[in-house]
PDB file with SEQRES, HELIX, SHEET and CRYST1 records, atoms N, CA, C and O in Angstrom:
SEQRES   1 A   70  MET SER SER PHE ILE ALA ALA ALA ILE ALA ILE ALA ARG          
SEQRES   2 A   70  LEU PRO ASN SER GLY ASP VAL THR TYR GLU ILE VAL ASN          
SEQRES   3 A   70  PHE ILE ASP GLY VAL ARG THR VAL ARG GLU ILE ARG ASP          
SEQRES   4 A   70  ALA VAL SER ALA GLU LEU GLU PRO ILE GLU LEU ALA ILE          
SEQRES   5 A   70  VAL ALA GLU TYR LEU ASP LEU LEU VAL LYS ALA GLY ALA          
SEQRES   6 A   70  VAL THR PHE LYS ARG                                          
HELIX    1 AA1 SER A    3  ALA A    8  1                                   6    
HELIX    2 AA2 ALA A   10  ARG A   13  5                                   4    
HELIX    3 AA3 SER A   17  ASN A   26  1                                  10    
HELIX    4 AA4 VAL A   34  GLU A   44  1                                  11    
HELIX    5 AA5 LEU A   50  ALA A   63  1                                  14    
CRYST1    1.000    1.000    1.000  90.00  90.00  90.00 P 1           1          
ATOM      1  N   MET A   1       0.861  -1.103   0.022  1.00  0.00           N  
ATOM      2  CA  MET A   1      -0.012   0.005   0.001  1.00  0.00           C  
ATOM      3  C   MET A   1       0.879   1.240   0.011  1.00  0.00           C  
ATOM      4  O   MET A   1       1.740   1.376   0.881  1.00  0.00           O  
ATOM      5  N   SER A   2       0.680   2.144  -0.950  1.00  0.00           N  
ATOM      6  CA  SER A   2       1.523   3.254  -0.948  1.00  0.00           C  
ATOM      7  C   SER A   2       1.217   4.220   0.275  1.00  0.00           C  
ATOM      8  O   SER A   2       0.127   4.222   0.847  1.00  0.00           O  
ATOM      9  N   SER A   3       2.249   5.017   0.612  1.00  0.00           N  
ATOM     10  CA  SER A   3       2.021   5.877   1.826  1.00  0.00           C  
ATOM     11  C   SER A   3       0.930   6.856   1.537  1.00  0.00           C  
ATOM     12  O   SER A   3       0.270   7.271   2.490  1.00  0.00           O  
ATOM     13  N   PHE A   4       0.647   7.303   0.226  1.00  0.00           N  
ATOM     14  CA  PHE A   4      -0.485   8.190  -0.003  1.00  0.00           C  
ATOM     15  C   PHE A   4      -1.839   7.508   0.322  1.00  0.00           C  
ATOM     16  O   PHE A   4      -2.709   8.123   0.938  1.00  0.00           O  
ATOM     17  N   ILE A   5      -2.001   6.275  -0.085  1.00  0.00           N  
ATOM     18  CA  ILE A   5      -3.229   5.610   0.166  1.00  0.00           C  
ATOM     19  C   ILE A   5      -3.430   5.360   1.720  1.00  0.00           C  
ATOM     20  O   ILE A   5      -4.506   5.522   2.294  1.00  0.00           O  
ATOM     21  N   ALA A   6      -2.251   4.944   2.325  1.00  0.00           N  
ATOM     22  CA  ALA A   6      -2.322   4.768   3.796  1.00  0.00           C  
ATOM     23  C   ALA A   6      -2.734   6.012   4.561  1.00  0.00           C  
ATOM     24  O   ALA A   6      -3.513   5.969   5.513  1.00  0.00           O  
ATOM     25  N   ALA A   7      -2.176   7.120   4.101  1.00  0.00           N  
ATOM     26  CA  ALA A   7      -2.552   8.336   4.779  1.00  0.00           C  
ATOM     27  C   ALA A   7      -3.955   8.812   4.486  1.00  0.00           C  
ATOM     28  O   ALA A   7      -4.540   9.576   5.255  1.00  0.00           O  
ATOM     29  N   ALA A   8      -4.471   8.375   3.413  1.00  0.00           N  
ATOM     30  CA  ALA A   8      -5.854   8.814   3.010  1.00  0.00           C  
ATOM     31  C   ALA A   8      -6.964   7.992   3.691  1.00  0.00           C  
ATOM     32  O   ALA A   8      -8.113   8.432   3.729  1.00  0.00           O  
ATOM     33  N   ILE A   9      -6.655   6.879   4.193  1.00  0.00           N  
ATOM     34  CA  ILE A   9      -7.727   6.010   4.900  1.00  0.00           C  
ATOM     35  C   ILE A   9      -7.649   6.369   6.420  1.00  0.00           C  
ATOM     36  O   ILE A   9      -6.585   6.572   7.005  1.00  0.00           O  
ATOM     37  N   ALA A  10      -8.819   6.423   6.969  1.00  0.00           N  
ATOM     38  CA  ALA A  10      -9.010   6.765   8.352  1.00  0.00           C  
ATOM     39  C   ALA A  10      -8.348   5.781   9.213  1.00  0.00           C  
ATOM     40  O   ALA A  10      -7.720   6.211  10.180  1.00  0.00           O  
ATOM     41  N   ILE A  11      -8.401   4.533   8.998  1.00  0.00           N  
ATOM     42  CA  ILE A  11      -7.822   3.527   9.808  1.00  0.00           C  
ATOM     43  C   ILE A  11      -6.362   3.634  10.106  1.00  0.00           C  
ATOM     44  O   ILE A  11      -5.885   3.154  11.134  1.00  0.00           O  
ATOM     45  N   ALA A  12      -5.661   4.256   9.218  1.00  0.00           N  
ATOM     46  CA  ALA A  12      -4.213   4.414   9.262  1.00  0.00           C  
ATOM     47  C   ALA A  12      -3.914   5.507  10.226  1.00  0.00           C  
ATOM     48  O   ALA A  12      -2.753   5.642  10.611  1.00  0.00           O  
ATOM     49  N   ARG A  13      -4.875   6.320  10.663  1.00  0.00           N  
ATOM     50  CA  ARG A  13      -4.653   7.361  11.675  1.00  0.00           C  
ATOM     51  C   ARG A  13      -4.903   6.883  13.045  1.00  0.00           C  
ATOM     52  O   ARG A  13      -4.582   7.611  13.984  1.00  0.00           O  
ATOM     53  N   LEU A  14      -5.411   5.800  13.242  1.00  0.00           N  
ATOM     54  CA  LEU A  14      -5.552   5.221  14.582  1.00  0.00           C  
ATOM     55  C   LEU A  14      -4.257   4.821  15.177  1.00  0.00           C  
ATOM     56  O   LEU A  14      -3.414   4.268  14.471  1.00  0.00           O  
ATOM     57  N   PRO A  15      -4.034   5.077  16.494  1.00  0.00           N  
ATOM     58  CA  PRO A  15      -2.744   4.825  17.112  1.00  0.00           C  
ATOM     59  C   PRO A  15      -2.426   3.270  17.105  1.00  0.00           C  
ATOM     60  O   PRO A  15      -1.266   2.861  17.080  1.00  0.00           O  
ATOM     61  N   ASN A  16      -3.470   2.475  17.126  1.00  0.00           N  
ATOM     62  CA  ASN A  16      -3.185   1.016  17.155  1.00  0.00           C  
ATOM     63  C   ASN A  16      -3.696   0.378  15.816  1.00  0.00           C  
ATOM     64  O   ASN A  16      -4.281  -0.705  15.849  1.00  0.00           O  
ATOM     65  N   SER A  17      -3.483   1.028  14.667  1.00  0.00           N  
ATOM     66  CA  SER A  17      -4.078   0.540  13.439  1.00  0.00           C  
ATOM     67  C   SER A  17      -3.696  -0.886  13.025  1.00  0.00           C  
ATOM     68  O   SER A  17      -4.493  -1.615  12.434  1.00  0.00           O  
ATOM     69  N   GLY A  18      -2.461  -1.257  13.350  1.00  0.00           N  
ATOM     70  CA  GLY A  18      -2.049  -2.596  13.117  1.00  0.00           C  
ATOM     71  C   GLY A  18      -2.883  -3.587  13.835  1.00  0.00           C  
ATOM     72  O   GLY A  18      -3.285  -4.576  13.222  1.00  0.00           O  
ATOM     73  N   ASP A  19      -3.176  -3.409  15.078  1.00  0.00           N  
ATOM     74  CA  ASP A  19      -4.026  -4.346  15.819  1.00  0.00           C  
ATOM     75  C   ASP A  19      -5.468  -4.290  15.301  1.00  0.00           C  
ATOM     76  O   ASP A  19      -6.129  -5.320  15.171  1.00  0.00           O  
ATOM     77  N   VAL A  20      -5.932  -3.108  15.015  1.00  0.00           N  
ATOM     78  CA  VAL A  20      -7.358  -2.934  14.442  1.00  0.00           C  
ATOM     79  C   VAL A  20      -7.514  -3.728  13.131  1.00  0.00           C  
ATOM     80  O   VAL A  20      -8.441  -4.511  12.927  1.00  0.00           O  
ATOM     81  N   THR A  21      -6.549  -3.462  12.282  1.00  0.00           N  
ATOM     82  CA  THR A  21      -6.711  -4.144  10.928  1.00  0.00           C  
ATOM     83  C   THR A  21      -6.535  -5.622  11.092  1.00  0.00           C  
ATOM     84  O   THR A  21      -7.216  -6.379  10.401  1.00  0.00           O  
ATOM     85  N   TYR A  22      -5.651  -6.096  11.977  1.00  0.00           N  
ATOM     86  CA  TYR A  22      -5.617  -7.510  12.279  1.00  0.00           C  
ATOM     87  C   TYR A  22      -6.931  -8.119  12.739  1.00  0.00           C  
ATOM     88  O   TYR A  22      -7.393  -9.151  12.252  1.00  0.00           O  
ATOM     89  N   GLU A  23      -7.467  -7.457  13.649  1.00  0.00           N  
ATOM     90  CA  GLU A  23      -8.756  -7.963  14.208  1.00  0.00           C  
ATOM     91  C   GLU A  23      -9.859  -7.935  13.216  1.00  0.00           C  
ATOM     92  O   GLU A  23     -10.666  -8.864  13.192  1.00  0.00           O  
ATOM     93  N   ILE A  24      -9.954  -6.907  12.372  1.00  0.00           N  
ATOM     94  CA  ILE A  24     -10.896  -6.879  11.403  1.00  0.00           C  
ATOM     95  C   ILE A  24     -10.836  -8.040  10.502  1.00  0.00           C  
ATOM     96  O   ILE A  24     -11.855  -8.690  10.269  1.00  0.00           O  
ATOM     97  N   VAL A  25      -9.715  -8.331   9.990  1.00  0.00           N  
ATOM     98  CA  VAL A  25      -9.441  -9.498   9.085  1.00  0.00           C  
ATOM     99  C   VAL A  25      -9.734 -10.817   9.873  1.00  0.00           C  
ATOM    100  O   VAL A  25     -10.269 -11.777   9.317  1.00  0.00           O  
ATOM    101  N   ASN A  26      -9.383 -10.829  11.114  1.00  0.00           N  
ATOM    102  CA  ASN A  26      -9.684 -11.991  11.936  1.00  0.00           C  
ATOM    103  C   ASN A  26     -11.100 -12.313  12.141  1.00  0.00           C  
ATOM    104  O   ASN A  26     -11.424 -13.466  12.427  1.00  0.00           O  
ATOM    105  N   PHE A  27     -12.029 -11.308  12.005  1.00  0.00           N  
ATOM    106  CA  PHE A  27     -13.479 -11.517  12.281  1.00  0.00           C  
ATOM    107  C   PHE A  27     -14.204 -11.653  10.927  1.00  0.00           C  
ATOM    108  O   PHE A  27     -15.427 -11.791  10.910  1.00  0.00           O  
ATOM    109  N   ILE A  28     -13.469 -11.616   9.776  1.00  0.00           N  
ATOM    110  CA  ILE A  28     -14.175 -11.873   8.556  1.00  0.00           C  
ATOM    111  C   ILE A  28     -14.374 -13.367   8.420  1.00  0.00           C  
ATOM    112  O   ILE A  28     -13.423 -14.149   8.387  1.00  0.00           O  
ATOM    113  N   ASP A  29     -15.579 -13.718   8.347  1.00  0.00           N  
ATOM    114  CA  ASP A  29     -15.897 -15.146   8.233  1.00  0.00           C  
ATOM    115  C   ASP A  29     -16.910 -15.507   7.185  1.00  0.00           C  
ATOM    116  O   ASP A  29     -17.268 -16.680   7.070  1.00  0.00           O  
ATOM    117  N   GLY A  30     -17.387 -14.560   6.417  1.00  0.00           N  
ATOM    118  CA  GLY A  30     -18.409 -14.917   5.491  1.00  0.00           C  
ATOM    119  C   GLY A  30     -19.840 -14.863   6.070  1.00  0.00           C  
ATOM    120  O   GLY A  30     -20.822 -14.903   5.329  1.00  0.00           O  
ATOM    121  N   VAL A  31     -19.929 -14.773   7.365  1.00  0.00           N  
ATOM    122  CA  VAL A  31     -21.242 -14.709   7.939  1.00  0.00           C  
ATOM    123  C   VAL A  31     -21.535 -13.413   8.659  1.00  0.00           C  
ATOM    124  O   VAL A  31     -22.687 -12.978   8.660  1.00  0.00           O  
ATOM    125  N   ARG A  32     -20.583 -12.789   9.256  1.00  0.00           N  
ATOM    126  CA  ARG A  32     -20.724 -11.463   9.973  1.00  0.00           C  
ATOM    127  C   ARG A  32     -20.908 -10.340   9.001  1.00  0.00           C  
ATOM    128  O   ARG A  32     -20.300 -10.332   7.930  1.00  0.00           O  
ATOM    129  N   THR A  33     -21.743  -9.385   9.359  1.00  0.00           N  
ATOM    130  CA  THR A  33     -21.917  -8.135   8.620  1.00  0.00           C  
ATOM    131  C   THR A  33     -20.800  -7.185   8.988  1.00  0.00           C  
ATOM    132  O   THR A  33     -20.029  -7.423   9.918  1.00  0.00           O  
ATOM    133  N   VAL A  34     -20.734  -6.103   8.234  1.00  0.00           N  
ATOM    134  CA  VAL A  34     -19.700  -5.071   8.609  1.00  0.00           C  
ATOM    135  C   VAL A  34     -19.961  -4.546   9.962  1.00  0.00           C  
ATOM    136  O   VAL A  34     -19.005  -4.305  10.699  1.00  0.00           O  
ATOM    137  N   ARG A  35     -21.175  -4.347  10.351  1.00  0.00           N  
ATOM    138  CA  ARG A  35     -21.561  -3.928  11.777  1.00  0.00           C  
ATOM    139  C   ARG A  35     -21.111  -4.865  12.782  1.00  0.00           C  
ATOM    140  O   ARG A  35     -20.541  -4.482  13.803  1.00  0.00           O  
ATOM    141  N   GLU A  36     -21.352  -6.099  12.524  1.00  0.00           N  
ATOM    142  CA  GLU A  36     -20.956  -7.174  13.499  1.00  0.00           C  
ATOM    143  C   GLU A  36     -19.464  -7.268  13.655  1.00  0.00           C  
ATOM    144  O   GLU A  36     -18.970  -7.549  14.747  1.00  0.00           O  
ATOM    145  N   ILE A  37     -18.701  -7.029  12.536  1.00  0.00           N  
ATOM    146  CA  ILE A  37     -17.276  -7.044  12.554  1.00  0.00           C  
ATOM    147  C   ILE A  37     -16.780  -5.903  13.392  1.00  0.00           C  
ATOM    148  O   ILE A  37     -15.897  -6.107  14.225  1.00  0.00           O  
ATOM    149  N   ARG A  38     -17.326  -4.653  13.209  1.00  0.00           N  
ATOM    150  CA  ARG A  38     -17.089  -3.530  13.897  1.00  0.00           C  
ATOM    151  C   ARG A  38     -17.345  -3.723  15.369  1.00  0.00           C  
ATOM    152  O   ARG A  38     -16.496  -3.340  16.175  1.00  0.00           O  
ATOM    153  N   ASP A  39     -18.493  -4.309  15.781  1.00  0.00           N  
ATOM    154  CA  ASP A  39     -18.814  -4.595  17.146  1.00  0.00           C  
ATOM    155  C   ASP A  39     -17.898  -5.516  17.833  1.00  0.00           C  
ATOM    156  O   ASP A  39     -17.625  -5.341  19.021  1.00  0.00           O  
ATOM    157  N   ALA A  40     -17.412  -6.482  17.155  1.00  0.00           N  
ATOM    158  CA  ALA A  40     -16.482  -7.477  17.624  1.00  0.00           C  
ATOM    159  C   ALA A  40     -15.143  -6.764  17.889  1.00  0.00           C  
ATOM    160  O   ALA A  40     -14.591  -6.852  18.986  1.00  0.00           O  
ATOM    161  N   VAL A  41     -14.651  -6.084  16.904  1.00  0.00           N  
ATOM    162  CA  VAL A  41     -13.347  -5.387  17.100  1.00  0.00           C  
ATOM    163  C   VAL A  41     -13.513  -4.330  18.278  1.00  0.00           C  
ATOM    164  O   VAL A  41     -12.668  -4.218  19.167  1.00  0.00           O  
ATOM    165  N   SER A  42     -14.594  -3.617  18.216  1.00  0.00           N  
ATOM    166  CA  SER A  42     -14.731  -2.700  19.350  1.00  0.00           C  
ATOM    167  C   SER A  42     -14.715  -3.387  20.753  1.00  0.00           C  
ATOM    168  O   SER A  42     -14.204  -2.814  21.715  1.00  0.00           O  
ATOM    169  N   ALA A  43     -15.286  -4.632  20.853  1.00  0.00           N  
ATOM    170  CA  ALA A  43     -15.274  -5.311  22.141  1.00  0.00           C  
ATOM    171  C   ALA A  43     -13.828  -5.825  22.469  1.00  0.00           C  
ATOM    172  O   ALA A  43     -13.432  -5.847  23.634  1.00  0.00           O  
ATOM    173  N   GLU A  44     -13.048  -6.236  21.423  1.00  0.00           N  
ATOM    174  CA  GLU A  44     -11.793  -6.658  21.641  1.00  0.00           C  
ATOM    175  C   GLU A  44     -10.775  -5.580  22.026  1.00  0.00           C  
ATOM    176  O   GLU A  44      -9.944  -5.815  22.903  1.00  0.00           O  
ATOM    177  N   LEU A  45     -10.819  -4.454  21.419  1.00  0.00           N  
ATOM    178  CA  LEU A  45      -9.902  -3.365  21.493  1.00  0.00           C  
ATOM    179  C   LEU A  45     -10.422  -2.152  22.163  1.00  0.00           C  
ATOM    180  O   LEU A  45     -10.237  -1.905  23.354  1.00  0.00           O  
ATOM    181  N   GLU A  46     -11.086  -1.404  21.333  1.00  0.00           N  
ATOM    182  CA  GLU A  46     -11.733  -0.017  21.838  1.00  0.00           C  
ATOM    183  C   GLU A  46     -12.775   0.304  20.771  1.00  0.00           C  
ATOM    184  O   GLU A  46     -12.748  -0.216  19.655  1.00  0.00           O  
ATOM    185  N   PRO A  47     -13.724   1.214  21.181  1.00  0.00           N  
ATOM    186  CA  PRO A  47     -14.716   1.549  20.147  1.00  0.00           C  
ATOM    187  C   PRO A  47     -14.153   2.064  18.918  1.00  0.00           C  
ATOM    188  O   PRO A  47     -13.191   2.831  18.969  1.00  0.00           O  
ATOM    189  N   ILE A  48     -14.681   1.702  17.789  1.00  0.00           N  
ATOM    190  CA  ILE A  48     -14.266   2.193  16.486  1.00  0.00           C  
ATOM    191  C   ILE A  48     -15.458   2.497  15.620  1.00  0.00           C  
ATOM    192  O   ILE A  48     -16.449   1.770  15.674  1.00  0.00           O  
ATOM    193  N   GLU A  49     -15.406   3.494  14.860  1.00  0.00           N  
ATOM    194  CA  GLU A  49     -16.491   3.972  14.053  1.00  0.00           C  
ATOM    195  C   GLU A  49     -16.768   2.946  12.943  1.00  0.00           C  
ATOM    196  O   GLU A  49     -15.838   2.361  12.387  1.00  0.00           O  
ATOM    197  N   LEU A  50     -18.072   2.729  12.621  1.00  0.00           N  
ATOM    198  CA  LEU A  50     -18.522   1.864  11.602  1.00  0.00           C  
ATOM    199  C   LEU A  50     -17.912   2.236  10.292  1.00  0.00           C  
ATOM    200  O   LEU A  50     -17.457   1.389   9.524  1.00  0.00           O  
ATOM    201  N   ALA A  51     -17.911   3.595  10.034  1.00  0.00           N  
ATOM    202  CA  ALA A  51     -17.439   4.066   8.702  1.00  0.00           C  
ATOM    203  C   ALA A  51     -15.931   3.727   8.549  1.00  0.00           C  
ATOM    204  O   ALA A  51     -15.512   3.538   7.407  1.00  0.00           O  
ATOM    205  N   ILE A  52     -15.088   3.636   9.592  1.00  0.00           N  
ATOM    206  CA  ILE A  52     -13.718   3.294   9.438  1.00  0.00           C  
ATOM    207  C   ILE A  52     -13.580   1.936   9.062  1.00  0.00           C  
ATOM    208  O   ILE A  52     -12.739   1.612   8.224  1.00  0.00           O  
ATOM    209  N   VAL A  53     -14.416   1.014   9.666  1.00  0.00           N  
ATOM    210  CA  VAL A  53     -14.325  -0.408   9.286  1.00  0.00           C  
ATOM    211  C   VAL A  53     -14.804  -0.625   7.914  1.00  0.00           C  
ATOM    212  O   VAL A  53     -14.198  -1.355   7.130  1.00  0.00           O  
ATOM    213  N   ALA A  54     -15.968   0.049   7.590  1.00  0.00           N  
ATOM    214  CA  ALA A  54     -16.484  -0.135   6.223  1.00  0.00           C  
ATOM    215  C   ALA A  54     -15.457   0.364   5.168  1.00  0.00           C  
ATOM    216  O   ALA A  54     -15.271  -0.306   4.152  1.00  0.00           O  
ATOM    217  N   GLU A  55     -14.818   1.470   5.374  1.00  0.00           N  
ATOM    218  CA  GLU A  55     -13.799   1.975   4.439  1.00  0.00           C  
ATOM    219  C   GLU A  55     -12.633   1.002   4.280  1.00  0.00           C  
ATOM    220  O   GLU A  55     -12.136   0.811   3.171  1.00  0.00           O  
ATOM    221  N   TYR A  56     -12.202   0.400   5.353  1.00  0.00           N  
ATOM    222  CA  TYR A  56     -11.100  -0.581   5.304  1.00  0.00           C  
ATOM    223  C   TYR A  56     -11.523  -1.820   4.538  1.00  0.00           C  
ATOM    224  O   TYR A  56     -10.752  -2.371   3.753  1.00  0.00           O  
ATOM    225  N   LEU A  57     -12.784  -2.264   4.776  1.00  0.00           N  
ATOM    226  CA  LEU A  57     -13.240  -3.469   4.066  1.00  0.00           C  
ATOM    227  C   LEU A  57     -13.390  -3.184   2.634  1.00  0.00           C  
ATOM    228  O   LEU A  57     -13.151  -4.049   1.792  1.00  0.00           O  
ATOM    229  N   ASP A  58     -13.807  -1.918   2.308  1.00  0.00           N  
ATOM    230  CA  ASP A  58     -13.870  -1.593   0.816  1.00  0.00           C  
ATOM    231  C   ASP A  58     -12.551  -1.623   0.229  1.00  0.00           C  
ATOM    232  O   ASP A  58     -12.415  -2.076  -0.908  1.00  0.00           O  
ATOM    233  N   LEU A  59     -11.505  -1.159   0.929  1.00  0.00           N  
ATOM    234  CA  LEU A  59     -10.227  -1.152   0.318  1.00  0.00           C  
ATOM    235  C   LEU A  59      -9.767  -2.649   0.137  1.00  0.00           C  
ATOM    236  O   LEU A  59      -9.152  -2.952  -0.886  1.00  0.00           O  
ATOM    237  N   LEU A  60     -10.021  -3.505   1.009  1.00  0.00           N  
ATOM    238  CA  LEU A  60      -9.724  -4.985   0.854  1.00  0.00           C  
ATOM    239  C   LEU A  60     -10.532  -5.505  -0.361  1.00  0.00           C  
ATOM    240  O   LEU A  60     -10.016  -6.328  -1.117  1.00  0.00           O  
ATOM    241  N   VAL A  61     -11.682  -5.083  -0.548  1.00  0.00           N  
ATOM    242  CA  VAL A  61     -12.508  -5.618  -1.722  1.00  0.00           C  
ATOM    243  C   VAL A  61     -11.784  -5.100  -3.006  1.00  0.00           C  
ATOM    244  O   VAL A  61     -11.471  -5.893  -3.895  1.00  0.00           O  
ATOM    245  N   LYS A  62     -11.538  -3.846  -3.090  1.00  0.00           N  
ATOM    246  CA  LYS A  62     -10.909  -3.317  -4.278  1.00  0.00           C  
ATOM    247  C   LYS A  62      -9.509  -3.894  -4.527  1.00  0.00           C  
ATOM    248  O   LYS A  62      -9.040  -3.917  -5.665  1.00  0.00           O  
ATOM    249  N   ALA A  63      -8.798  -4.390  -3.389  1.00  0.00           N  
ATOM    250  CA  ALA A  63      -7.488  -5.039  -3.677  1.00  0.00           C  
ATOM    251  C   ALA A  63      -7.688  -6.520  -4.020  1.00  0.00           C  
ATOM    252  O   ALA A  63      -6.704  -7.200  -4.310  1.00  0.00           O  
ATOM    253  N   GLY A  64      -8.891  -7.038  -4.002  1.00  0.00           N  
ATOM    254  CA  GLY A  64      -9.248  -8.392  -4.345  1.00  0.00           C  
ATOM    255  C   GLY A  64      -8.943  -9.384  -3.239  1.00  0.00           C  
ATOM    256  O   GLY A  64      -8.873 -10.583  -3.507  1.00  0.00           O  
ATOM    257  N   ALA A  65      -8.751  -8.914  -1.959  1.00  0.00           N  
ATOM    258  CA  ALA A  65      -8.434  -9.724  -0.803  1.00  0.00           C  
ATOM    259  C   ALA A  65      -9.598 -10.354  -0.209  1.00  0.00           C  
ATOM    260  O   ALA A  65      -9.462 -11.389   0.443  1.00  0.00           O  
ATOM    261  N   VAL A  66     -10.824  -9.767  -0.395  1.00  0.00           N  
ATOM    262  CA  VAL A  66     -12.050 -10.352   0.137  1.00  0.00           C  
ATOM    263  C   VAL A  66     -13.139  -9.907  -0.850  1.00  0.00           C  
ATOM    264  O   VAL A  66     -12.955  -9.028  -1.691  1.00  0.00           O  
ATOM    265  N   THR A  67     -14.270 -10.572  -0.687  1.00  0.00           N  
ATOM    266  CA  THR A  67     -15.414 -10.246  -1.514  1.00  0.00           C  
ATOM    267  C   THR A  67     -16.658 -10.105  -0.555  1.00  0.00           C  
ATOM    268  O   THR A  67     -16.693 -10.716   0.513  1.00  0.00           O  
ATOM    269  N   PHE A  68     -17.621  -9.324  -0.951  1.00  0.00           N  
ATOM    270  CA  PHE A  68     -18.876  -9.241  -0.233  1.00  0.00           C  
ATOM    271  C   PHE A  68     -19.822 -10.238  -0.687  1.00  0.00           C  
ATOM    272  O   PHE A  68     -19.870 -10.442  -1.900  1.00  0.00           O  
ATOM    273  N   LYS A  69     -20.648 -10.950   0.148  1.00  0.00           N  
ATOM    274  CA  LYS A  69     -21.582 -11.785  -0.180  1.00  0.00           C  
ATOM    275  C   LYS A  69     -22.826 -10.962  -0.644  1.00  0.00           C  
ATOM    276  O   LYS A  69     -23.040  -9.859  -0.140  1.00  0.00           O  
ATOM    277  N   ARG A  70     -23.583 -11.444  -1.523  1.00  0.00           N  
ATOM    278  CA  ARG A  70     -24.834 -10.687  -1.903  1.00  0.00           C  
ATOM    279  C   ARG A  70     -25.997 -11.487  -1.504  1.00  0.00           C  
ATOM    280  O   ARG A  70     -27.136 -11.070  -1.714  1.00  0.00           O  
TER     281      ARG A  70                                                      
END                                                                             
């Protein structure tokens, strides 16, 4: 990920962004919704905005790392 892209996404500005991104990916299971993933990460670490999780997941989708179920 280029430094420009990293600086542009909200999750990169969190002091514990590495832990947060790890936990987000850890909770992706094909069953949980974006909100449920956010809730689980918030319970594990600290409260995080839904929009931040959604933005990060959208980035993973664009990178081809995950797909959304329809």
